[in-house]
PyMOL commands that place a pseudoatom at each C-alpha (Angstrom):
pseudoatom trace, name=CA, resn=UNK, resi=1, chain=A, elem=C, hetatm=0, pos=[19.606, -47.170, -29.334]
pseudoatom trace, name=CA, resn=UNK, resi=2, chain=A, elem=C, hetatm=0, pos=[21.456, -46.170, -32.472]
pseudoatom trace, name=CA, resn=UNK, resi=3, chain=A, elem=C, hetatm=0, pos=[20.647, -42.516, -31.788]
pseudoatom trace, name=CA, resn=UNK, resi=4, chain=A, elem=C, hetatm=0, pos=[22.025, -42.776, -28.228]
pseudoatom trace, name=CA, resn=UNK, resi=5, chain=A, elem=C, hetatm=0, pos=[25.231, -44.327, -29.545]
pseudoatom trace, name=CA, resn=UNK, resi=6, chain=A, elem=C, hetatm=0, pos=[25.608, -41.547, -32.112]
pseudoatom trace, name=CA, resn=UNK, resi=7, chain=A, elem=C, hetatm=0, pos=[25.060, -38.877, -29.449]
pseudoatom trace, name=CA, resn=UNK, resi=8, chain=A, elem=C, hetatm=0, pos=[27.572, -40.511, -27.074]
pseudoatom trace, name=CA, resn=UNK, resi=9, chain=A, elem=C, hetatm=0, pos=[30.114, -40.764, -29.883]
pseudoatom trace, name=CA, resn=UNK, resi=10, chain=A, elem=C, hetatm=0, pos=[29.610, -37.111, -30.833]
pseudoatom trace, name=CA, resn=UNK, resi=11, chain=A, elem=C, hetatm=0, pos=[29.985, -36.002, -27.201]
pseudoatom trace, name=CA, resn=UNK, resi=12, chain=A, elem=C, hetatm=0, pos=[33.191, -37.959, -26.725]
pseudoatom trace, name=CA, resn=UNK, resi=13, chain=A, elem=C, hetatm=0, pos=[34.595, -36.625, -30.020]
pseudoatom trace, name=CA, resn=UNK, resi=14, chain=A, elem=C, hetatm=0, pos=[33.884, -33.046, -28.931]
pseudoatom trace, name=CA, resn=UNK, resi=15, chain=A, elem=C, hetatm=0, pos=[35.469, -33.665, -25.553]
pseudoatom trace, name=CA, resn=UNK, resi=16, chain=A, elem=C, hetatm=0, pos=[38.523, -35.143, -27.243]
pseudoatom trace, name=CA, resn=UNK, resi=17, chain=A, elem=C, hetatm=0, pos=[38.811, -32.187, -29.589]
pseudoatom trace, name=CA, resn=UNK, resi=18, chain=A, elem=C, hetatm=0, pos=[38.563, -29.797, -26.656]
pseudoatom trace, name=CA, resn=UNK, resi=19, chain=A, elem=C, hetatm=0, pos=[41.273, -31.706, -24.772]
pseudoatom trace, name=CA, resn=UNK, resi=20, chain=A, elem=C, hetatm=0, pos=[43.562, -31.784, -27.812]
pseudoatom trace, name=CA, resn=UNK, resi=21, chain=A, elem=C, hetatm=0, pos=[43.548, -27.991, -28.038]
pseudoatom trace, name=CA, resn=UNK, resi=22, chain=A, elem=C, hetatm=0, pos=[45.030, -27.484, -24.566]
pseudoatom trace, name=CA, resn=UNK, resi=23, chain=A, elem=C, hetatm=0, pos=[48.767, -26.796, -24.422]
pseudoatom trace, name=CA, resn=UNK, resi=24, chain=A, elem=C, hetatm=0, pos=[51.047, -29.457, -23.002]
pseudoatom trace, name=CA, resn=UNK, resi=25, chain=A, elem=C, hetatm=0, pos=[51.744, -29.097, -19.283]
pseudoatom trace, name=CA, resn=UNK, resi=26, chain=A, elem=C, hetatm=0, pos=[55.075, -27.476, -18.396]
pseudoatom trace, name=CA, resn=UNK, resi=27, chain=A, elem=C, hetatm=0, pos=[58.078, -29.666, -17.733]
pseudoatom trace, name=CA, resn=UNK, resi=28, chain=A, elem=C, hetatm=0, pos=[58.607, -30.469, -14.058]
pseudoatom trace, name=CA, resn=UNK, resi=29, chain=A, elem=C, hetatm=0, pos=[60.952, -28.197, -12.155]
pseudoatom trace, name=CA, resn=UNK, resi=30, chain=A, elem=C, hetatm=0, pos=[63.737, -30.214, -10.606]
pseudoatom trace, name=CA, resn=UNK, resi=31, chain=A, elem=C, hetatm=0, pos=[65.572, -29.280, -7.460]
pseudoatom trace, name=CA, resn=UNK, resi=32, chain=A, elem=C, hetatm=0, pos=[68.770, -27.323, -7.830]
pseudoatom trace, name=CA, resn=UNK, resi=33, chain=A, elem=C, hetatm=0, pos=[71.918, -29.422, -7.535]
pseudoatom trace, name=CA, resn=UNK, resi=34, chain=A, elem=C, hetatm=0, pos=[73.081, -29.972, -3.986]
pseudoatom trace, name=CA, resn=UNK, resi=35, chain=A, elem=C, hetatm=0, pos=[76.431, -28.198, -4.028]
pseudoatom trace, name=CA, resn=UNK, resi=36, chain=A, elem=C, hetatm=0, pos=[76.880, -28.222, -0.271]
pseudoatom trace, name=CA, resn=UNK, resi=37, chain=A, elem=C, hetatm=0, pos=[79.985, -30.084, 0.963]
pseudoatom trace, name=CA, resn=UNK, resi=38, chain=A, elem=C, hetatm=0, pos=[77.770, -33.036, 1.888]
pseudoatom trace, name=CA, resn=UNK, resi=39, chain=A, elem=C, hetatm=0, pos=[76.015, -33.025, -1.480]
pseudoatom trace, name=CA, resn=UNK, resi=40, chain=A, elem=C, hetatm=0, pos=[79.286, -32.916, -3.414]
pseudoatom trace, name=CA, resn=UNK, resi=41, chain=A, elem=C, hetatm=0, pos=[80.752, -35.706, -1.263]
pseudoatom trace, name=CA, resn=UNK, resi=42, chain=A, elem=C, hetatm=0, pos=[77.634, -37.784, -1.988]
pseudoatom trace, name=CA, resn=UNK, resi=43, chain=A, elem=C, hetatm=0, pos=[77.999, -37.230, -5.751]
pseudoatom trace, name=CA, resn=UNK, resi=44, chain=A, elem=C, hetatm=0, pos=[81.700, -38.084, -5.603]
pseudoatom trace, name=CA, resn=UNK, resi=45, chain=A, elem=C, hetatm=0, pos=[80.985, -41.237, -3.578]
pseudoatom trace, name=CA, resn=UNK, resi=46, chain=A, elem=C, hetatm=0, pos=[79.289, -42.656, -6.682]
pseudoatom trace, name=CA, resn=UNK, resi=47, chain=A, elem=C, hetatm=0, pos=[82.714, -42.694, -8.355]
pseudoatom trace, name=CA, resn=UNK, resi=48, chain=A, elem=C, hetatm=0, pos=[84.203, -44.964, -5.670]
pseudoatom trace, name=CA, resn=UNK, resi=49, chain=A, elem=C, hetatm=0, pos=[83.019, -48.207, -7.237]
pseudoatom trace, name=CA, resn=UNK, resi=50, chain=A, elem=C, hetatm=0, pos=[85.471, -47.770, -10.115]
pseudoatom trace, name=CA, resn=UNK, resi=51, chain=A, elem=C, hetatm=0, pos=[87.876, -45.059, -8.967]
pseudoatom trace, name=CA, resn=UNK, resi=52, chain=A, elem=C, hetatm=0, pos=[88.217, -46.053, -5.289]
pseudoatom trace, name=CA, resn=UNK, resi=53, chain=A, elem=C, hetatm=0, pos=[87.497, -44.359, -1.982]
pseudoatom trace, name=CA, resn=UNK, resi=54, chain=A, elem=C, hetatm=0, pos=[88.043, -40.587, -2.127]
pseudoatom trace, name=CA, resn=UNK, resi=55, chain=A, elem=C, hetatm=0, pos=[89.073, -41.126, -5.765]
pseudoatom trace, name=CA, resn=UNK, resi=56, chain=A, elem=C, hetatm=0, pos=[92.126, -43.304, -5.176]
pseudoatom trace, name=CA, resn=UNK, resi=57, chain=A, elem=C, hetatm=0, pos=[92.014, -46.413, -7.332]
pseudoatom trace, name=CA, resn=UNK, resi=58, chain=A, elem=C, hetatm=0, pos=[93.298, -49.705, -5.969]
pseudoatom trace, name=CA, resn=UNK, resi=59, chain=A, elem=C, hetatm=0, pos=[97.007, -50.220, -6.665]
pseudoatom trace, name=CA, resn=UNK, resi=60, chain=A, elem=C, hetatm=0, pos=[97.501, -52.064, -9.946]
pseudoatom trace, name=CA, resn=UNK, resi=61, chain=A, elem=C, hetatm=0, pos=[94.055, -51.086, -11.234]
pseudoatom trace, name=CA, resn=UNK, resi=62, chain=A, elem=C, hetatm=0, pos=[93.615, -49.858, -14.778]
pseudoatom trace, name=CA, resn=UNK, resi=63, chain=A, elem=C, hetatm=0, pos=[91.271, -47.158, -13.457]
pseudoatom trace, name=CA, resn=UNK, resi=64, chain=A, elem=C, hetatm=0, pos=[92.768, -43.705, -13.071]
pseudoatom trace, name=CA, resn=UNK, resi=65, chain=A, elem=C, hetatm=0, pos=[92.824, -42.132, -9.629]
pseudoatom trace, name=CA, resn=UNK, resi=66, chain=A, elem=C, hetatm=0, pos=[90.776, -38.967, -9.315]
pseudoatom trace, name=CA, resn=UNK, resi=67, chain=A, elem=C, hetatm=0, pos=[91.963, -38.049, -5.830]
pseudoatom trace, name=CA, resn=UNK, resi=68, chain=A, elem=C, hetatm=0, pos=[94.662, -35.386, -5.779]
pseudoatom trace, name=CA, resn=UNK, resi=69, chain=A, elem=C, hetatm=0, pos=[94.112, -34.616, -9.467]
pseudoatom trace, name=CA, resn=UNK, resi=70, chain=A, elem=C, hetatm=0, pos=[94.017, -30.949, -10.425]
pseudoatom trace, name=CA, resn=UNK, resi=71, chain=A, elem=C, hetatm=0, pos=[90.444, -29.654, -10.511]
pseudoatom trace, name=CA, resn=UNK, resi=72, chain=A, elem=C, hetatm=0, pos=[90.933, -28.180, -13.992]
pseudoatom trace, name=CA, resn=UNK, resi=73, chain=A, elem=C, hetatm=0, pos=[92.056, -31.567, -15.342]
pseudoatom trace, name=CA, resn=UNK, resi=74, chain=A, elem=C, hetatm=0, pos=[89.015, -33.298, -13.860]
pseudoatom trace, name=CA, resn=UNK, resi=75, chain=A, elem=C, hetatm=0, pos=[86.697, -30.656, -15.345]
pseudoatom trace, name=CA, resn=UNK, resi=76, chain=A, elem=C, hetatm=0, pos=[88.382, -30.946, -18.744]
pseudoatom trace, name=CA, resn=UNK, resi=77, chain=A, elem=C, hetatm=0, pos=[88.060, -34.745, -18.851]
pseudoatom trace, name=CA, resn=UNK, resi=78, chain=A, elem=C, hetatm=0, pos=[84.468, -34.871, -17.581]
pseudoatom trace, name=CA, resn=UNK, resi=79, chain=A, elem=C, hetatm=0, pos=[83.427, -32.179, -20.041]
pseudoatom trace, name=CA, resn=UNK, resi=80, chain=A, elem=C, hetatm=0, pos=[85.116, -34.078, -22.877]
pseudoatom trace, name=CA, resn=UNK, resi=81, chain=A, elem=C, hetatm=0, pos=[83.207, -37.243, -21.894]
pseudoatom trace, name=CA, resn=UNK, resi=82, chain=A, elem=C, hetatm=0, pos=[79.930, -35.334, -21.677]
pseudoatom trace, name=CA, resn=UNK, resi=83, chain=A, elem=C, hetatm=0, pos=[80.383, -33.629, -25.055]
pseudoatom trace, name=CA, resn=UNK, resi=84, chain=A, elem=C, hetatm=0, pos=[81.501, -36.803, -26.823]
pseudoatom trace, name=CA, resn=UNK, resi=85, chain=A, elem=C, hetatm=0, pos=[85.072, -35.603, -27.419]
pseudoatom trace, name=CA, resn=UNK, resi=86, chain=A, elem=C, hetatm=0, pos=[86.461, -38.453, -25.314]
pseudoatom trace, name=CA, resn=UNK, resi=87, chain=A, elem=C, hetatm=0, pos=[85.411, -42.056, -25.645]
pseudoatom trace, name=CA, resn=UNK, resi=88, chain=A, elem=C, hetatm=0, pos=[84.736, -44.400, -22.765]
pseudoatom trace, name=CA, resn=UNK, resi=89, chain=A, elem=C, hetatm=0, pos=[82.662, -47.402, -21.860]
pseudoatom trace, name=CA, resn=UNK, resi=90, chain=A, elem=C, hetatm=0, pos=[80.319, -45.812, -19.304]
pseudoatom trace, name=CA, resn=UNK, resi=91, chain=A, elem=C, hetatm=0, pos=[81.811, -42.394, -18.575]
pseudoatom trace, name=CA, resn=UNK, resi=92, chain=A, elem=C, hetatm=0, pos=[80.127, -40.563, -21.478]
pseudoatom trace, name=CA, resn=UNK, resi=93, chain=A, elem=C, hetatm=0, pos=[76.717, -41.624, -20.163]
pseudoatom trace, name=CA, resn=UNK, resi=94, chain=A, elem=C, hetatm=0, pos=[77.628, -40.810, -16.563]
pseudoatom trace, name=CA, resn=UNK, resi=95, chain=A, elem=C, hetatm=0, pos=[79.087, -37.403, -17.441]
pseudoatom trace, name=CA, resn=UNK, resi=96, chain=A, elem=C, hetatm=0, pos=[75.894, -36.391, -19.277]
pseudoatom trace, name=CA, resn=UNK, resi=97, chain=A, elem=C, hetatm=0, pos=[74.106, -36.489, -15.930]
pseudoatom trace, name=CA, resn=UNK, resi=98, chain=A, elem=C, hetatm=0, pos=[76.152, -33.663, -14.417]
pseudoatom trace, name=CA, resn=UNK, resi=99, chain=A, elem=C, hetatm=0, pos=[75.909, -29.909, -14.863]
pseudoatom trace, name=CA, resn=UNK, resi=100, chain=A, elem=C, hetatm=0, pos=[78.939, -27.661, -15.255]
pseudoatom trace, name=CA, resn=UNK, resi=101, chain=A, elem=C, hetatm=0, pos=[78.565, -26.579, -11.616]
pseudoatom trace, name=CA, resn=UNK, resi=102, chain=A, elem=C, hetatm=0, pos=[78.438, -30.184, -10.391]
pseudoatom trace, name=CA, resn=UNK, resi=103, chain=A, elem=C, hetatm=0, pos=[81.502, -31.155, -12.433]
pseudoatom trace, name=CA, resn=UNK, resi=104, chain=A, elem=C, hetatm=0, pos=[83.429, -28.156, -11.102]
pseudoatom trace, name=CA, resn=UNK, resi=105, chain=A, elem=C, hetatm=0, pos=[82.398, -28.956, -7.521]
pseudoatom trace, name=CA, resn=UNK, resi=106, chain=A, elem=C, hetatm=0, pos=[83.484, -32.589, -7.854]
pseudoatom trace, name=CA, resn=UNK, resi=107, chain=A, elem=C, hetatm=0, pos=[86.761, -31.479, -9.438]
pseudoatom trace, name=CA, resn=UNK, resi=108, chain=A, elem=C, hetatm=0, pos=[87.449, -29.278, -6.412]
pseudoatom trace, name=CA, resn=UNK, resi=109, chain=A, elem=C, hetatm=0, pos=[86.453, -32.133, -4.094]
pseudoatom trace, name=CA, resn=UNK, resi=110, chain=A, elem=C, hetatm=0, pos=[88.822, -34.644, -5.695]
pseudoatom trace, name=CA, resn=UNK, resi=111, chain=A, elem=C, hetatm=0, pos=[91.643, -32.077, -5.843]
pseudoatom trace, name=CA, resn=UNK, resi=112, chain=A, elem=C, hetatm=0, pos=[91.433, -31.732, -2.046]
pseudoatom trace, name=CA, resn=UNK, resi=113, chain=A, elem=C, hetatm=0, pos=[91.561, -35.468, -1.358]
pseudoatom trace, name=CA, resn=UNK, resi=114, chain=A, elem=C, hetatm=0, pos=[94.786, -36.873, 0.024]
pseudoatom trace, name=CA, resn=UNK, resi=115, chain=A, elem=C, hetatm=0, pos=[95.551, -40.556, 0.064]
pseudoatom trace, name=CA, resn=UNK, resi=116, chain=A, elem=C, hetatm=0, pos=[95.764, -41.996, 3.547]
pseudoatom trace, name=CA, resn=UNK, resi=117, chain=A, elem=C, hetatm=0, pos=[98.861, -44.081, 4.363]
for i in range(1, 117): cmd.bond("trace and resi %d" % i, "trace and resi %d" % (i + 1))
show_as sticks, trace
zoom trace
C-alpha cells in the first residue's frame, strides 16, 4: 500500500512539473470598439445618468453639460481624468475604460448634440 502511494505521489509530481513548464495561455482577444453611430450613441447613453439626456444636465444641476461642448474640450477633459491629471469622484475610473478612439468618438457625438426646446 505504501509503495502504491509513493508511486501515485511520484506520478502526480511529474505531471505537475510537466504542467508548470507550459507557457501561460495568451490573453483573450476582445472585440474592437463599436465606433458605429449606434455604438457611440450607446456609449454616450451611459453618461446620461449624471450628465442628462444627450449630454444636457438638468437645469440647476452641479453636473456639467456635455452636449454642445467642443469635441476637443471633451477629449482633453476625459484624457485628463484617465491619466490622473484631473481629479473626480467617479470620472477617473470611468475614463480609464475608454480608448482614445472611443473618447474622440464620444466627443464628436456630444459636440453634435443640440438641446431640444
